[in-house]
C-alpha positions as CSV (number, residue, x, y, z in Angstrom):
1,M,-0.5,12.2,-14.8
2,S,2.6,12.9,-16.7
3,E,5.0,10.3,-18.1
4,S,7.6,11.2,-15.5
5,D,5.0,10.7,-12.8
6,S,4.2,7.2,-14.0
7,T,7.9,6.4,-14.4
8,S,8.5,7.4,-10.8
9,L,5.5,5.3,-9.7
10,D,7.0,2.3,-11.5
11,A,9.9,2.4,-9.0
12,L,7.6,1.9,-6.0
13,P,7.5,-1.7,-4.7
14,T,3.7,-1.5,-4.5
15,E,3.4,-0.7,-8.2
16,G,5.9,-3.2,-9.6
17,A,5.0,-6.3,-11.5
18,R,5.3,-9.6,-9.7
19,P,6.5,-12.2,-12.2
20,E,5.8,-15.0,-9.8
21,L,2.1,-14.2,-10.2
22,A,2.0,-14.4,-14.0
23,D,0.0,-17.6,-13.9
24,L,-2.3,-16.4,-11.1
25,D,-5.5,-17.2,-13.0
26,G,-4.5,-20.9,-13.0
27,W,-3.9,-21.2,-9.3
28,T,-6.1,-23.3,-7.0
29,T,-8.4,-21.5,-4.6
30,S,-6.3,-22.8,-1.7
31,R,-3.1,-21.4,-3.1
32,L,-4.8,-18.0,-3.7
33,V,-6.0,-17.9,-0.1
34,E,-2.5,-18.8,1.1
35,L,-1.1,-15.9,-1.0
36,F,-3.7,-13.5,0.3
37,I,-2.9,-14.4,3.9
38,A,0.9,-14.1,3.4
39,D,0.5,-10.7,1.7
40,H,-1.8,-9.6,4.4
41,D,0.7,-10.5,7.0
42,T,3.4,-8.5,5.1
43,V,1.2,-5.5,5.1
44,T,0.4,-5.8,8.8
45,R,4.1,-6.0,9.7
46,A,4.8,-2.9,7.5
47,L,2.0,-1.0,9.2
48,A,3.2,-1.9,12.6
49,A,6.7,-0.8,11.8
50,A,5.4,2.5,10.6
51,A,3.0,3.0,13.5
52,P,4.8,6.1,15.0
53,E,4.8,7.9,11.6
54,L,1.2,6.9,10.9
55,T,0.2,8.2,14.3
56,A,2.0,11.5,13.7
57,A,0.5,11.9,10.3
58,A,-3.0,11.2,11.5
59,D,-2.6,13.7,14.4
60,L,-1.3,16.4,12.0
61,I,-4.2,15.8,9.6
62,A,-6.7,15.9,12.4
63,A,-5.3,19.2,13.6
64,Q,-5.4,20.7,10.1
65,L,-9.0,19.5,9.6
66,A,-10.0,21.0,13.0
67,G,-8.6,24.3,11.8
68,G,-10.7,24.3,8.7
69,G,-8.2,22.6,6.4
70,R,-9.0,19.9,3.8
71,L,-7.5,16.5,3.1
72,I,-7.1,15.7,-0.6
73,Y,-5.7,12.3,-1.5
């Protein structure tokens, strides 16, 4: 990966640092579980909002695979 690739990745919300988690290793188990659930809910809502695009992508990939194509990710 080139330096410009890693720089562009830094701009993605999924790749950014979360300063509020800097002391994560000192959190209680209960607080960690609450964080996990809250983040899971965020992901679920984002996936639901993107359902039409995800469906279209999956259908396109399936058609390409059926025609002998490959999926590289």
